[in-house]
C-alpha positions as CSV (number, residue, x, y, z in Angstrom):
1,M,124.1,112.0,50.4
2,G,124.1,115.4,52.2
3,I,125.3,116.2,55.6
4,I,121.8,116.2,57.2
5,E,121.1,112.7,55.8
6,K,124.5,111.5,57.1
7,M,123.7,112.7,60.6
8,R,120.6,110.5,60.9
9,L,120.8,107.6,63.3
10,D,118.4,105.2,61.5
11,G,119.1,101.6,62.7
12,K,121.2,102.7,65.6
13,K,120.6,101.0,68.9
14,I,121.2,103.2,72.0
15,F,120.8,103.2,75.7
16,V,120.4,106.3,77.9
17,T,121.0,106.0,81.7
18,G,119.0,108.5,83.7
19,G,116.8,108.6,80.7
20,A,113.3,108.9,82.3
21,R,113.4,112.7,82.7
22,G,115.6,115.8,82.3
23,I,118.7,115.8,80.1
24,G,118.4,112.1,79.6
25,K,114.9,112.2,78.3
26,S,115.6,115.3,76.1
27,V,118.6,113.6,74.4
28,A,116.8,110.3,74.1
29,T,114.0,112.2,72.3
30,A,116.6,113.6,69.8
31,F,118.0,110.2,69.2
32,C,114.6,108.9,68.4
33,E,113.8,111.9,66.1
34,A,117.0,111.0,64.2
35,G,115.7,107.4,63.8
36,A,117.3,105.4,66.5
37,D,115.8,102.7,68.8
38,V,116.4,103.6,72.5
39,A,116.5,101.8,75.8
40,I,115.5,104.2,78.7
41,V,117.4,103.1,81.8
42,D,116.4,104.5,85.1
43,L,115.9,103.5,88.8
44,D,112.4,105.1,88.4
45,F,110.9,102.3,86.3
46,E,107.4,103.7,86.2
47,E,108.7,107.0,84.8
48,A,111.0,105.2,82.4
49,E,108.0,103.2,81.0
50,K,106.1,106.4,80.5
51,T,109.0,108.0,78.6
52,A,109.6,104.9,76.5
53,A,105.9,104.7,75.6
54,E,105.8,108.4,74.7
55,L,108.9,108.0,72.4
56,E,107.4,105.0,70.6
57,K,104.1,106.7,70.0
58,N,105.6,110.1,68.9
59,H,108.5,108.8,66.7
60,G,107.6,105.3,65.4
61,I,110.7,103.7,66.7
62,Q,111.3,100.9,69.3
63,A,111.8,102.1,72.9
64,I,112.1,99.9,75.9
65,A,112.3,100.7,79.6
66,I,114.8,99.1,81.9
67,K,115.2,99.5,85.7
68,A,118.9,99.4,86.7
69,D,121.1,100.7,89.4
70,V,124.2,101.9,87.6
71,T,126.4,101.4,90.7
72,N,125.5,97.7,90.8
73,P,127.6,95.5,88.4
74,E,124.9,92.8,88.3
75,D,122.2,95.3,87.4
76,V,124.5,96.7,84.6
77,D,125.1,93.2,83.3
78,S,121.3,92.5,83.3
79,M,120.7,95.8,81.5
80,I,123.1,94.8,78.7
81,T,121.4,91.4,78.4
82,K,118.0,93.0,78.1
83,I,119.2,95.5,75.5
84,L,120.8,92.8,73.4
85,S,117.8,90.6,73.7
86,A,115.5,93.4,72.5
87,F,117.8,95.1,69.9
88,G,120.4,92.4,68.9
89,R,123.3,94.9,69.1
90,L,124.4,98.2,70.8
91,D,125.7,101.1,68.8
92,V,125.7,104.0,71.2
93,A,125.7,104.4,75.0
94,F,124.8,107.7,76.7
95,C,126.1,107.3,80.2
96,N,124.2,110.1,81.8
97,A,122.9,109.1,85.3
98,G,124.1,111.4,88.0
99,I,123.3,113.2,91.3
100,C,124.5,116.3,93.2
101,M,124.6,117.0,96.9
102,N,125.2,120.5,98.2
103,I,126.9,119.9,101.5
104,P,129.9,121.7,103.1
105,A,133.0,119.5,102.9
106,E,133.5,119.6,106.7
107,D,130.0,118.3,107.2
108,M,129.9,115.7,104.5
109,T,129.7,112.1,105.7
110,Y,131.6,109.3,104.1
111,E,128.3,107.7,103.0
112,Q,127.3,111.0,101.2
113,W,130.6,111.3,99.5
114,K,130.6,107.7,98.4
115,K,127.0,107.9,97.0
116,V,127.9,110.8,94.7
117,I,131.2,109.2,93.6
118,D,129.5,105.8,93.1
119,I,126.7,107.1,90.9
120,N,128.6,109.9,89.0
121,L,131.9,108.2,88.4
122,T,131.7,104.5,89.2
123,G,128.3,104.3,87.5
124,V,129.7,105.9,84.3
125,F,132.7,103.5,84.4
126,L,130.5,100.4,84.8
127,T,128.0,101.3,82.1
128,A,130.7,102.5,79.7
129,Q,132.8,99.3,80.4
130,A,129.7,97.1,79.7
131,A,128.9,99.0,76.5
132,G,132.6,98.9,75.5
133,K,132.8,95.1,75.8
134,V,129.8,94.7,73.4
135,M,131.1,97.3,71.0
136,L,134.6,95.9,70.9
137,K,133.2,92.5,69.9
138,Q,131.0,94.1,67.3
139,G,133.8,96.1,65.8
140,G,132.8,99.6,66.8
141,G,130.5,102.0,68.6
142,S,130.2,105.4,70.3
143,I,130.1,106.1,74.1
144,I,129.0,109.5,75.4
145,N,129.5,110.3,79.0
146,T,127.9,113.2,80.9
147,A,130.5,115.2,82.8
148,S,129.9,118.9,83.8
149,M,131.4,122.4,83.6
150,S,131.9,121.6,87.4
151,A,134.9,119.5,86.3
152,H,136.5,122.7,85.1
153,I,135.5,125.3,87.8
154,V,134.4,125.4,91.4
155,N,130.8,126.3,91.5
156,V,129.7,129.1,93.9
157,P,127.9,129.7,96.2
158,Q,126.8,126.1,96.7
159,P,129.3,123.6,98.3
160,Q,129.6,120.5,96.1
161,C,133.1,119.1,96.3
162,S,132.0,115.5,95.8
163,Y,130.1,116.4,92.6
164,N,133.0,118.5,91.2
165,A,135.5,115.8,91.9
166,S,133.3,113.1,90.4
167,K,132.8,115.0,87.2
168,A,136.5,115.8,86.8
169,G,137.0,112.0,87.1
170,V,134.5,111.4,84.3
171,I,136.5,113.6,81.9
172,Q,139.8,111.7,82.6
173,L,138.0,108.4,82.4
174,T,136.6,109.4,79.1
175,K,140.0,110.3,77.7
176,S,141.6,107.1,79.1
177,L,138.9,104.8,77.5
178,A,139.2,106.7,74.2
179,V,142.9,106.1,74.0
180,E,142.6,102.4,75.0
181,W,139.9,101.7,72.5
182,A,140.9,104.1,69.7
183,T,142.4,101.4,67.4
184,R,139.3,99.2,67.8
185,N,136.8,101.7,66.5
186,V,135.1,102.4,69.9
187,R,134.9,106.2,70.4
188,V,134.5,107.7,73.8
189,N,133.6,111.4,74.3
190,C,131.9,113.4,77.0
191,I,129.7,116.5,77.3
192,S,130.1,119.1,80.1
193,P,126.9,121.0,80.5
194,G,126.6,124.2,82.4
195,Y,123.5,125.0,84.5
196,I,120.6,123.4,82.7
197,G,117.0,124.3,83.5
198,T,115.3,120.9,83.8
199,E,111.8,120.7,85.1
200,L,113.1,119.3,88.4
201,T,115.6,122.1,88.8
202,L,113.3,125.0,87.9
203,N,110.5,123.8,90.2
204,S,112.7,123.3,93.2
205,P,112.1,126.1,95.8
206,S,115.4,125.5,97.5
207,L,117.2,126.2,94.2
208,Q,115.5,129.5,93.3
209,P,117.9,131.8,95.2
210,L,120.8,129.9,93.6
211,I,119.4,130.2,90.1
212,E,119.1,133.9,90.5
213,Q,122.8,134.1,91.4
214,W,123.8,131.8,88.6
215,N,122.0,133.9,86.1
216,Q,123.6,137.0,87.3
217,M,127.0,135.5,86.8
218,A,126.3,133.9,83.5
219,P,127.5,135.7,80.3
220,L,124.2,134.8,78.6
221,G,122.2,135.8,81.7
222,R,120.3,132.5,81.8
223,M,120.4,128.8,82.3
224,G,120.6,126.4,79.4
225,R,117.7,124.3,78.1
226,P,117.9,120.5,77.9
227,E,117.2,120.7,74.2
228,E,120.4,122.7,73.7
229,L,122.4,119.6,74.4
230,Q,120.6,117.5,71.8
231,S,122.6,118.3,68.7
232,I,126.0,117.6,70.2
233,C,124.8,114.2,71.4
234,V,123.3,113.3,68.0
235,Y,126.6,114.3,66.4
236,L,128.6,112.2,68.7
237,A,126.3,109.2,68.3
238,G,126.5,109.3,64.5
239,D,129.0,108.4,61.9
240,T,129.9,112.0,61.0
241,S,131.9,112.1,64.2
242,S,134.2,109.2,63.2
243,F,137.4,111.3,63.9
244,T,136.1,112.6,67.2
245,T,137.2,110.7,70.3
246,G,138.6,111.6,73.7
247,A,137.0,115.0,73.5
248,D,135.1,117.0,76.2
249,F,132.4,119.3,74.8
250,V,131.7,122.2,77.2
251,V,128.1,123.5,76.6
252,D,127.8,126.2,79.2
253,G,127.0,129.5,77.6
254,A,130.6,130.7,78.2
255,F,130.2,130.3,82.0
256,T,133.6,128.7,82.4
257,C,135.2,131.6,80.5
258,I,134.7,134.1,83.4
């Protein structure tokens, strides 16, 4: 069997949080193209249903939509129950849901700080923990967390200390889980995207001045595209990455090199 065949995900059962649109939808699409069945998890259930239906129609796999708040342990438990009921097992978790608030530190309220940390860090912990429990019983699995280049640098000119701190926490959480579960065949890695031009980002009037500055600073002179994160996630989801755990893959067009 050649390397391309080995990288296929036929028979894999995967969930993607924040999967209804943007990076989550793009990576879920790649998983389905590689043969996996996917659960699209999102607070926007209507959009999650549309995405799941689109994936089933286009790729001939099974896709389900689940509404869940990743900061709520009961919602996460219910999500896992629904996934196991539909798929019978769980092989890969893409813990991707996240938000960002651009607020000066001196003006940020406790509630604003807590919301970002709850979704970006606690949400990743709860979903990775829930997936890990299933995978440990099964004898293996792969967990992929979405961190950010913002875990490595301080973004400018926008003030986003809560986002940067939350994503730095995701990387250390990823490494910690990887070491804890290494001998039990549950791998945990994360990706750290740079600025990615999702439909929501590109169509936001308030972000247009920032995008111009980001592109001027970027070595490649542009933002990344969601599909440029697909291949690394397919690699991490599959069996060819069996010796890869505890790693953070920075996909930022060399932005953090400057």
